[in-house]
DSSP file (Angstrom, degrees, kcal/mol; ACC not computed):
  #  RESIDUE AA STRUCTURE BP1 BP2  ACC     N-H-->O    O-->H-N    N-H-->O    O-->H-N    TCO  KAPPA ALPHA  PHI   PSI    X-CA   Y-CA   Z-CA
    1    1 A M              0   0    0      0, 0.0    15,-2.2     0, 0.0     2,-0.4   0.000 360.0 360.0 360.0 153.4  -26.1   39.2   14.3
    2    2 A F  E     -AB  15  33A   0     31,-1.3    31,-2.8    13,-0.2     2,-0.4  -0.967 360.0-165.4-122.7 137.4  -22.9   40.6   15.6
    3    3 A F  E     -AB  14  32A   0     11,-2.6    11,-3.0    -2,-0.4     2,-0.3  -0.987   8.0-164.2-126.0 129.7  -19.4   39.4   14.6
    4    4 A L  E     +AB  13  31A   0     27,-3.1    26,-1.9    -2,-0.4    27,-1.9  -0.885   9.5 176.0-118.5 146.9  -16.3   40.3   16.6
    5    5 A N  E     +A   12   0A   0      7,-2.1     7,-1.9    -2,-0.3    24,-0.1  -0.941  51.6  24.2-143.2 162.2  -12.6   40.2   15.8
    6    6 A N    >   +     0   0    0     -2,-0.3     3,-0.9     5,-0.2    -1,-0.1   0.883  56.9 168.3  53.4  50.9   -9.1   41.0   17.0
    7    7 A L  T 3  S+     0   0    0      1,-0.2    -1,-0.1    -3,-0.1    -2,-0.0   0.746  72.0  55.6 -69.0 -22.0  -10.0   40.9   20.6
    8    8 A A  T 3  S+     0   0    0      2,-0.1    -1,-0.2     0, 0.0    -2,-0.1   0.695 123.4  15.3 -81.1 -19.7   -6.4   40.9   21.7
    9    9 A G  S <  S-     0   0    0     -3,-0.9    -3,-0.0     1,-0.1     0, 0.0   0.249 130.6 -12.6-117.8-121.1   -5.6   44.1   19.7
   10   10 A E  S    S-     0   0    0     -2,-0.0    -2,-0.1     0, 0.0    -3,-0.1  -0.794  76.9-138.8 -89.8  98.2   -7.9   46.7   18.2
   11   11 A P        -     0   0    0      0, 0.0     2,-0.3     0, 0.0    -5,-0.2  -0.237  18.2-163.0 -60.8 143.6  -11.3   45.0   18.4
   12   12 A T  E     -A    5   0A   0     -7,-1.9    -7,-2.1     2,-0.0     2,-0.4  -0.933   3.5-157.4-125.2 151.4  -13.6   45.3   15.4
   13   13 A M  E     -A    4   0A   0     -2,-0.3     2,-0.5    -9,-0.2    -9,-0.2  -0.996   2.6-165.7-131.1 134.1  -17.3   44.6   15.3
   14   14 A T  E     -A    3   0A   0    -11,-3.0   -11,-2.6    -2,-0.4     2,-0.3  -0.982   8.4-160.6-117.3 128.3  -19.4   43.8   12.2
   15   15 A E  E     -A    2   0A   0     -2,-0.5     2,-0.4   -13,-0.2   -13,-0.2  -0.830   5.4-169.8-104.9 146.0  -23.2   44.0   12.4
   16   16 A F        +     0   0    0    -15,-2.2     4,-0.1    -2,-0.3    -2,-0.0  -0.986  16.2 169.4-139.7 129.7  -25.5   42.3    9.9
   17   17 A F        +     0   0    0     -2,-0.4     2,-0.1     2,-0.1     3,-0.1   0.134  54.2  78.6-125.5  18.4  -29.2   42.8    9.6
   18   18 A G  S    S-     0   0    0      1,-0.2     2,-0.4     2,-0.0     5,-0.1  -0.240  97.5 -42.0-109.3-161.5  -30.1   41.0    6.3
   19   19 A K    >   -     0   0    0      1,-0.2     3,-1.7    -2,-0.1     4,-0.5  -0.547  49.2-142.7 -67.0 123.3  -30.7   37.4    5.2
   20   20 A F  G >  S+     0   0    0     24,-2.3     3,-1.2    -2,-0.4    -1,-0.2   0.821  99.4  64.6 -60.1 -30.6  -28.0   35.3    6.9
   21   21 A E  G 3  S+     0   0    0     23,-0.3    -1,-0.3     1,-0.3    24,-0.1   0.792 102.6  49.5 -59.6 -28.7  -27.8   33.2    3.8
   22   22 A D  G <  S+     0   0    0     -3,-1.7     2,-0.3     2,-0.0    -1,-0.3   0.527  83.1 114.8 -89.1  -8.3  -26.5   36.3    1.9
   23   23 A F    <   +     0   0    0     -3,-1.2     2,-0.4    -4,-0.5    -7,-0.0  -0.496  39.5 171.4 -69.8 124.0  -23.9   37.2    4.5
   24   24 A E        +     0   0    0     -2,-0.3     2,-0.3     0, 0.0    -2,-0.0  -0.993   5.6 174.5-133.2 143.0  -20.4   36.9    3.0
   25   25 A H        -     0   0    0     -2,-0.4    -2,-0.0     1,-0.1     0, 0.0  -0.997  31.3-139.8-147.6 147.0  -17.1   38.0    4.6
   26   26 A T  S    S+     0   0    0     -2,-0.3     2,-0.3     2,-0.1    -1,-0.1   0.675  87.1  44.5 -83.2 -17.7  -13.5   37.7    3.6
   27   27 A E  S    S-     0   0    0     34,-0.0     2,-0.1    32,-0.0    34,-0.0  -0.872  81.1-118.1-124.9 160.6  -12.2   37.0    7.1
   28   28 A N        -     0   0    0     -2,-0.3     2,-0.3    32,-0.1    32,-0.3  -0.370  30.4-122.1 -88.6 174.0  -13.3   34.7    9.9
   29   29 A F  E     - c   0  60A   0     30,-2.6    32,-3.5    -2,-0.1   -24,-0.2  -0.843  10.1-145.7-124.3 153.2  -14.4   35.9   13.4
   30   30 A D  E    S+     0   0A   0    -26,-1.9    35,-2.9    -2,-0.3     2,-0.4   0.841  91.3  17.8 -80.6 -38.1  -13.3   35.3   17.0
   31   31 A I  E     -Bc   4  65A   0    -27,-1.9   -27,-3.1    33,-0.2     2,-0.4  -0.998  60.6-168.1-138.8 137.3  -16.9   35.6   18.4
   32   32 A I  E     -Bc   3  66A   0     33,-2.2    35,-2.3    -2,-0.4     2,-0.6  -0.997  12.7-150.9-123.5 131.8  -20.3   35.4   16.8
   33   33 A C  E     -Bc   2  67A   0    -31,-2.8   -31,-1.3    -2,-0.4     2,-0.6  -0.903  14.8-179.5-101.8 114.4  -23.4   36.5   18.7
   34   34 A S  E     - c   0  68A   0     33,-2.9    35,-2.8    -2,-0.6     2,-1.0  -0.869   3.0-174.8-118.3  96.9  -26.5   34.7   17.7
   35   35 A F  E    S- c   0  69A   0     -2,-0.6    35,-0.1     1,-0.2    33,-0.1  -0.763  71.9 -46.1-101.5  96.0  -29.5   35.9   19.7
   36   36 A A  S    S+     0   0    0     33,-1.4    -1,-0.2    -2,-1.0    34,-0.1   0.876 104.4 124.9  50.8  45.6  -32.5   33.8   18.9
   37   37 A N        +     0   0    0     32,-0.3     3,-0.1     1,-0.1    -1,-0.1   0.366  32.5  94.8-115.5   0.8  -31.7   34.2   15.2
   38   38 A D  S    S+     0   0    0     31,-0.3     2,-0.3     1,-0.2    14,-0.1   0.622 101.3  21.6 -73.5 -10.4  -31.5   30.5   14.0
   39   39 A S  S    S-     0   0    0     -3,-0.1     2,-0.4    13,-0.0    -1,-0.2  -0.930  77.6-171.9-152.4 131.8  -35.1   30.8   12.9
   40   40 A T    >   -     0   0    0      5,-0.5     3,-0.6    -2,-0.3     5,-0.2  -0.963  28.7-152.0-132.9 146.2  -37.0   34.0   12.2
   41   41 A I  T 3  S+     0   0    0     -2,-0.4    -1,-0.1     1,-0.2     0, 0.0   0.585  96.5  66.0 -84.7 -11.7  -40.6   35.0   11.4
   42   42 A D  T 3  S-     0   0    0      1,-0.0    -1,-0.2     3,-0.0     0, 0.0   0.403 112.6-112.3 -91.6   3.3  -39.4   38.0    9.4
   43   43 A G  S <  S+     0   0    0     -3,-0.6    -2,-0.1     2,-0.2     3,-0.1   0.631  75.4 134.0  80.2  12.6  -37.8   35.8    6.7
   44   44 A N  S    S+     0   0    0      1,-0.2   -24,-2.3   -25,-0.1     2,-0.3   0.461  75.7  28.0 -80.1   1.1  -34.2   36.9    7.5
   45   45 A T        +     0   0    0     -5,-0.2    -5,-0.5   -26,-0.2    -2,-0.2  -0.915  47.5 174.7-153.1 137.2  -33.2   33.3    7.4
   46   46 A S        +     0   0    0     -2,-0.3    -1,-0.1    -7,-0.1     2,-0.1   0.302  52.3 116.6-116.0   6.3  -34.5   30.3    5.4
   47   47 A F        -     0   0    0      1,-0.1     2,-0.1     4,-0.1   -27,-0.0  -0.385  66.1-125.6 -63.5 147.5  -31.7   28.0    6.6
   48   48 A N     >  -     0   0    0      1,-0.1     4,-2.4    -9,-0.1     5,-0.2  -0.427  39.0 -92.2 -80.4 173.7  -32.7   25.1    8.7
   49   49 A F  H  > S+     0   0    0      1,-0.2     4,-2.6     2,-0.2     5,-0.2   0.904 125.7  50.4 -59.7 -42.1  -30.9   24.7   12.0
   50   50 A R  H  > S+     0   0    0      1,-0.2     4,-2.2     2,-0.2    -1,-0.2   0.905 111.7  47.1 -65.5 -39.9  -28.1   22.5   10.7
   51   51 A E  H  > S+     0   0    0      2,-0.2     4,-2.1     1,-0.2    -1,-0.2   0.911 112.4  51.3 -64.9 -40.9  -27.4   24.8    7.7
   52   52 A Y  H  X S+     0   0    0     -4,-2.4     4,-2.1     2,-0.2    -2,-0.2   0.942 111.9  45.5 -59.0 -51.1  -27.4   27.8   10.1
   53   53 A V  H  X S+     0   0    0     -4,-2.6     4,-2.8     1,-0.2    -1,-0.2   0.895 111.3  52.4 -65.1 -41.3  -24.9   26.2   12.5
   54   54 A K  H  X S+     0   0    0     -4,-2.2     4,-2.2    -5,-0.2    -1,-0.2   0.891 108.3  51.2 -64.4 -38.7  -22.6   25.0    9.7
   55   55 A K  H  X S+     0   0    0     -4,-2.1     4,-1.1     2,-0.2    -1,-0.2   0.929 111.4  46.9 -64.9 -43.7  -22.4   28.5    8.3
   56   56 A I  H >X S+     0   0    0     -4,-2.1     3,-0.9     1,-0.2     4,-0.9   0.941 110.1  54.0 -62.7 -44.1  -21.5   30.0   11.7
   57   57 A Y  H >< S+     0   0    0     -4,-2.8     3,-1.0     1,-0.3    -1,-0.2   0.928 109.1  48.7 -53.7 -46.3  -18.9   27.2   12.2
   58   58 A N  H 3< S+     0   0    0     -4,-2.2    -1,-0.3     1,-0.2    -2,-0.2   0.665 108.6  54.1 -70.7 -17.5  -17.3   28.1    8.8
   59   59 A L  H << S+     0   0    0     -4,-1.1   -30,-2.6    -3,-0.9     2,-0.3   0.547  93.8  91.0 -89.6  -9.5  -17.3   31.8    9.8
   60   60 A L  E << S-c   29   0A   0     -3,-1.0   -30,-0.2    -4,-0.9     3,-0.1  -0.633  74.3-125.6 -92.5 144.6  -15.4   31.3   13.0
   61   61 A N  E >   -     0   0A   0    -32,-3.5     3,-2.4    -2,-0.3    57,-0.2  -0.333  54.2 -70.5 -69.0 163.8  -11.7   31.3   13.6
   62   62 A Q  E 3  S+     0   0A   0      1,-0.3    -1,-0.2    -2,-0.1     3,-0.1  -0.384 128.5  13.6 -55.6 135.7  -10.1   28.2   15.2
   63   63 A D  E 3  S+     0   0A   0     55,-0.4    -1,-0.3     1,-0.2    56,-0.1   0.627  96.8 158.5  65.7  15.9  -11.2   28.2   18.9
   64   64 A G  E <   -     0   0A   0     -3,-2.4    54,-3.0    -7,-0.1     2,-0.3  -0.219  31.3-132.4 -65.7 160.8  -13.8   30.9   18.0
   65   65 A L  E     -cD  31 117A   0    -35,-2.9   -33,-2.2    52,-0.2     2,-0.4  -0.842  11.2-156.4-117.9 151.0  -16.8   31.3   20.3
   66   66 A I  E     -cD  32 116A   0     50,-2.2    50,-2.6    -2,-0.3     2,-0.7  -0.997   7.7-154.4-122.0 133.1  -20.5   31.6   19.8
   67   67 A F  E     -cD  33 115A   0    -35,-2.3   -33,-2.9    -2,-0.4     2,-0.5  -0.944  30.2-169.7 -98.1 109.5  -22.8   33.4   22.3
   68   68 A F  E     -cD  34 114A   0     46,-2.9    46,-3.0    -2,-0.7     2,-0.4  -0.908  18.5-169.2-118.4 123.8  -26.1   31.6   21.4
   69   69 A E  E     -cD  35 113A   0    -35,-2.8   -33,-1.4    -2,-0.5   -31,-0.3  -0.913  23.7-130.0-105.5 132.5  -29.6   32.4   22.6
   70   70 A S        -     0   0    0     42,-2.8     2,-0.1    -2,-0.4    -1,-0.0  -0.241  25.0 -96.6 -74.1 165.5  -32.3   29.9   22.0
   71   71 A Q     >  -     0   0    0      1,-0.1     4,-1.0    40,-0.1    41,-0.3  -0.422  38.5-109.3 -69.9 158.8  -35.7   30.4   20.4
   72   72 A A  H >> S+     0   0    0      1,-0.2     4,-2.0     2,-0.2     3,-0.8   0.909 119.3  53.8 -58.3 -44.0  -38.6   30.9   22.8
   73   73 A L  H 3> S+     0   0    0      1,-0.2     4,-2.2     2,-0.2    -1,-0.2   0.839  99.2  63.8 -61.8 -34.0  -40.1   27.5   21.9
   74   74 A D  H 34 S+     0   0    0     -3,-0.3     7,-0.7     1,-0.2    -1,-0.2   0.856 114.3  31.2 -58.2 -37.4  -36.8   25.8   22.7
   75   75 A A  H << S+     0   0    0     -4,-1.0    -1,-0.2    -3,-0.8    -2,-0.2   0.722 117.7  55.6 -93.3 -25.3  -37.0   26.8   26.4
   76   76 A F  H  < S+     0   0    0     -4,-2.0     2,-0.6    -5,-0.2    -2,-0.2   0.877 101.4  55.9 -79.0 -39.6  -40.7   26.8   26.8
   77   77 A V  S >< S-     0   0    0     -4,-2.2     3,-1.8    -5,-0.2     4,-0.4  -0.860  94.3-114.8-102.8 119.4  -41.5   23.3   25.6
   78   78 A S  T 3  S+     0   0    0     -2,-0.6    -3,-0.1     1,-0.3    -2,-0.1  -0.204  93.7   6.6 -53.4 131.0  -39.6   20.5   27.5
   79   79 A G  T >  S+     0   0    0     -5,-0.1     3,-1.0    -4,-0.1     4,-0.5   0.248  91.1 113.8  84.9 -13.2  -37.2   18.6   25.4
   80   80 A V  T <  S+     0   0    0     -3,-1.8     4,-0.5     1,-0.3     3,-0.4   0.850  77.8  49.1 -62.4 -34.8  -37.5   20.6   22.3
   81   81 A F  T 3> S+     0   0    0     -7,-0.7     4,-2.8    -4,-0.4    -1,-0.3   0.637  86.9  88.0 -81.3 -13.4  -33.9   21.9   22.5
   82   82 A N  H <> S+     0   0    0     -3,-1.0     4,-2.3     1,-0.2    -1,-0.2   0.902  88.6  47.5 -58.3 -45.9  -32.3   18.4   23.1
   83   83 A E  H  > S+     0   0    0     -4,-0.5     4,-2.0    -3,-0.4    -1,-0.2   0.904 113.4  48.3 -62.6 -41.5  -31.9   17.6   19.3
   84   84 A K  H  > S+     0   0    0     -4,-0.5     4,-2.5     2,-0.2    -2,-0.2   0.919 110.3  52.1 -63.2 -43.2  -30.4   21.1   18.7
   85   85 A R  H  X S+     0   0    0     -4,-2.8     4,-1.9     1,-0.2    -2,-0.2   0.920 108.8  50.7 -59.5 -45.8  -28.0   20.6   21.6
   86   86 A Q  H  < S+     0   0    0     -4,-2.3     4,-0.4    -5,-0.2    -1,-0.2   0.898 111.4  47.4 -61.6 -41.3  -26.8   17.3   20.3
   87   87 A F  H >X S+     0   0    0     -4,-2.0     3,-1.3     1,-0.2     4,-0.5   0.902 108.6  54.6 -68.7 -38.6  -26.1   18.7   16.9
   88   88 A L  H >X S+     0   0    0     -4,-2.5     4,-2.3     1,-0.3     3,-1.5   0.881 100.2  61.5 -59.2 -37.2  -24.2   21.7   18.3
   89   89 A K  H 3< S+     0   0    0     -4,-1.9    -1,-0.3     1,-0.3    -2,-0.2   0.674  92.5  65.7 -66.7 -15.7  -22.0   19.2   20.2
   90   90 A E  H <4 S+     0   0    0     -3,-1.3    -1,-0.3    -4,-0.4    -2,-0.2   0.765 120.0  20.7 -73.1 -25.3  -20.8   17.8   16.8
   91   91 A Y  H << S+     0   0    0     -3,-1.5    28,-2.9    -4,-0.5     2,-0.3   0.565 125.6  39.6-118.1 -17.0  -19.2   21.2   16.0
   92   92 A F  E  <  -E  118   0A   0     -4,-2.3     2,-0.5    26,-0.3    26,-0.2  -0.961  65.4-127.0-140.6 151.4  -18.7   22.9   19.4
   93   93 A E  E     -E  117   0A   0     24,-3.0    24,-2.6    -2,-0.3     2,-0.9  -0.852  32.5-128.0 -89.6 132.0  -17.7   22.4   23.0
   94   94 A I  E     +E  116   0A   0     -2,-0.5    22,-0.2    22,-0.2     3,-0.1  -0.744  31.8 174.4 -83.3 109.3  -20.4   23.7   25.3
   95   95 A L  E     +     0   0A   0     20,-2.4     2,-0.3    -2,-0.9    -1,-0.2   0.816  69.6   3.6 -83.0 -33.6  -18.4   25.9   27.7
   96   96 A E  E     -E  115   0A   0     19,-1.5    19,-2.3    -3,-0.2     2,-0.4  -0.986  58.6-176.4-154.4 140.1  -21.5   27.2   29.5
   97   97 A E  E     +E  114   0A   0     -2,-0.3     2,-0.3    17,-0.2    17,-0.2  -0.967  18.4 157.4-141.3 125.3  -25.2   26.6   29.4
   98   98 A K  E     -E  113   0A   0     15,-2.6    15,-3.2    -2,-0.4     2,-0.6  -0.974  41.3-122.0-142.1 154.7  -27.8   28.5   31.5
   99   99 A R  E     -E  112   0A   0     -2,-0.3     2,-0.3    13,-0.2    13,-0.2  -0.897  37.6-164.7 -94.0 125.8  -31.4   29.3   31.5
  100  100 A V  E     -E  111   0A   0     11,-2.8    11,-2.5    -2,-0.6     2,-0.1  -0.846  25.4 -96.6-115.1 150.7  -31.7   33.1   31.5
  101  101 A R  E     -E  110   0A   0     -2,-0.3     2,-0.4     9,-0.2     9,-0.3  -0.350  41.5-169.0 -64.4 140.5  -34.7   35.3   32.3
  102  102 A S        -     0   0    0      7,-2.7    -1,-0.0     4,-0.1     6,-0.0  -0.985  24.3-170.9-135.3 143.7  -36.6   36.5   29.3
  103  103 A E        +     0   0    0     -2,-0.4    -1,-0.1     1,-0.2     3,-0.1   0.366  58.3 102.3-111.9   2.2  -39.4   39.1   29.0
  104  104 A Y  S    S+     0   0    0      1,-0.2    -1,-0.2     4,-0.2     2,-0.1  -0.992  81.8  21.0-141.3 131.1  -40.3   38.4   25.4
  105  105 A P  S >  S-     0   0    0      0, 0.0     3,-2.2     0, 0.0    -1,-0.2   0.717  89.7-133.3 -69.9 164.1  -42.6   36.9   24.6
  106  106 A V  T 3  S+     0   0    0      1,-0.3    -2,-0.1    -2,-0.1    -4,-0.1   0.811 102.3  55.2 -56.7 -35.4  -44.5   37.4   27.9
  107  107 A N  T 3  S+     0   0    0      1,-0.1    -1,-0.3     2,-0.1    -3,-0.1   0.454  96.2  72.8 -83.2   2.5  -45.5   33.8   28.2
  108  108 A V    <   -     0   0    0     -3,-2.2    -4,-0.2     1,-0.1    -1,-0.1  -0.878  60.2-176.8-116.4  98.1  -41.9   32.5   28.0
  109  109 A P        +     0   0    0      0, 0.0    -7,-2.7     0, 0.0     2,-0.3   0.628  63.7  20.6 -74.5 -12.7  -40.1   33.4   31.2
  110  110 A E  E     - E   0 101A   0     -9,-0.3     2,-0.3   -38,-0.1    -9,-0.2  -0.988  56.8-153.6-153.4 161.5  -36.7   32.2   30.2
  111  111 A R  E     - E   0 100A   0    -11,-2.5   -11,-2.8    -2,-0.3     2,-0.5  -0.841  30.4-109.5-125.0 164.0  -34.4   31.2   27.3
  112  112 A I  E     - E   0  99A   0    -41,-0.3   -42,-2.8    -2,-0.3     2,-0.4  -0.859  33.9-168.1 -95.1 131.2  -31.4   28.8   27.0
  113  113 A F  E     -DE  69  98A   0    -15,-3.2   -15,-2.6    -2,-0.5     2,-0.3  -0.984   5.9-176.3-124.3 127.9  -28.1   30.7   26.6
  114  114 A L  E     -DE  68  97A   0    -46,-3.0   -46,-2.9    -2,-0.4     2,-0.5  -0.932  23.0-151.5-125.6 147.7  -24.9   28.9   25.6
  115  115 A V  E     -DE  67  96A   0    -19,-2.3   -20,-2.4    -2,-0.3   -19,-1.5  -0.988  29.3-171.8-110.6 119.2  -21.3   29.8   25.2
  116  116 A L  E     -DE  66  94A   0    -50,-2.6   -50,-2.2    -2,-0.5     2,-0.5  -0.897  15.8-151.6-119.3 141.3  -19.8   27.4   22.6
  117  117 A K  E     -DE  65  93A   0    -24,-2.6   -24,-3.0    -2,-0.4   -52,-0.2  -0.949  29.8-110.7-113.6 130.8  -16.2   26.9   21.4
  118  118 A K  E     - E   0  92A   0    -54,-3.0   -55,-0.4    -2,-0.5     2,-0.3  -0.333  29.7-143.1 -60.0 130.3  -15.5   25.8   17.9
  119  119 A L        -     0   0    0    -28,-2.9     2,-1.0   -57,-0.1   -55,-0.1  -0.648  18.0-117.6 -87.1 150.5  -14.1   22.2   17.7
  120  120 A N        +     0   0    0     -2,-0.3   -28,-0.0     1,-0.1   -58,-0.0  -0.821  36.3 176.2 -87.8 105.9  -11.5   21.3   15.2
  121  121 A T              0   0    0     -2,-1.0    -1,-0.1     1,-0.2    -2,-0.0   0.322 360.0 360.0 -96.8   8.0  -13.3   18.8   13.1
  122  122 A S              0   0    0     -3,-0.0    -1,-0.2     0, 0.0    -2,-0.0   0.484 360.0 360.0 -86.4 360.0  -10.6   18.1   10.5
C-alpha cells in the first residue's frame, strides 16, 4: 500500500509491505492507494472487508481520498462487488468508478477502479 501526504507543499510518500493489521502511523494521510489489497493470498491481511475499510477510513485526513482497485473476482463475477460498493458508500463518496483493463490474472480482462472521498461520519 502507498500513503501520500502534504500534497499542497512538500509531498511525502509512505510505502508499507507487511500485514496491514500491523500498520501504525502517527499522522493521517491525504491519499491512500489500495490496489487489490483488501484480501490477499499471501497472508498480508487477515482483516475482512469491513475491518479493512474502517482502518483505511481512520487513517485518512478529512476529505482524504482512496484510489481503490478491486479484487479480480469482484470484476469477473457479476454482482460480487455490489455488497462491497454499498458498504464503501457508508464511509466514502464515490467520485469516480470505472472498469479498467487488467492483464492479471489472464482470465480476468478488467478490474473495478474507484476514487473515493472520505465522508465526515461524526
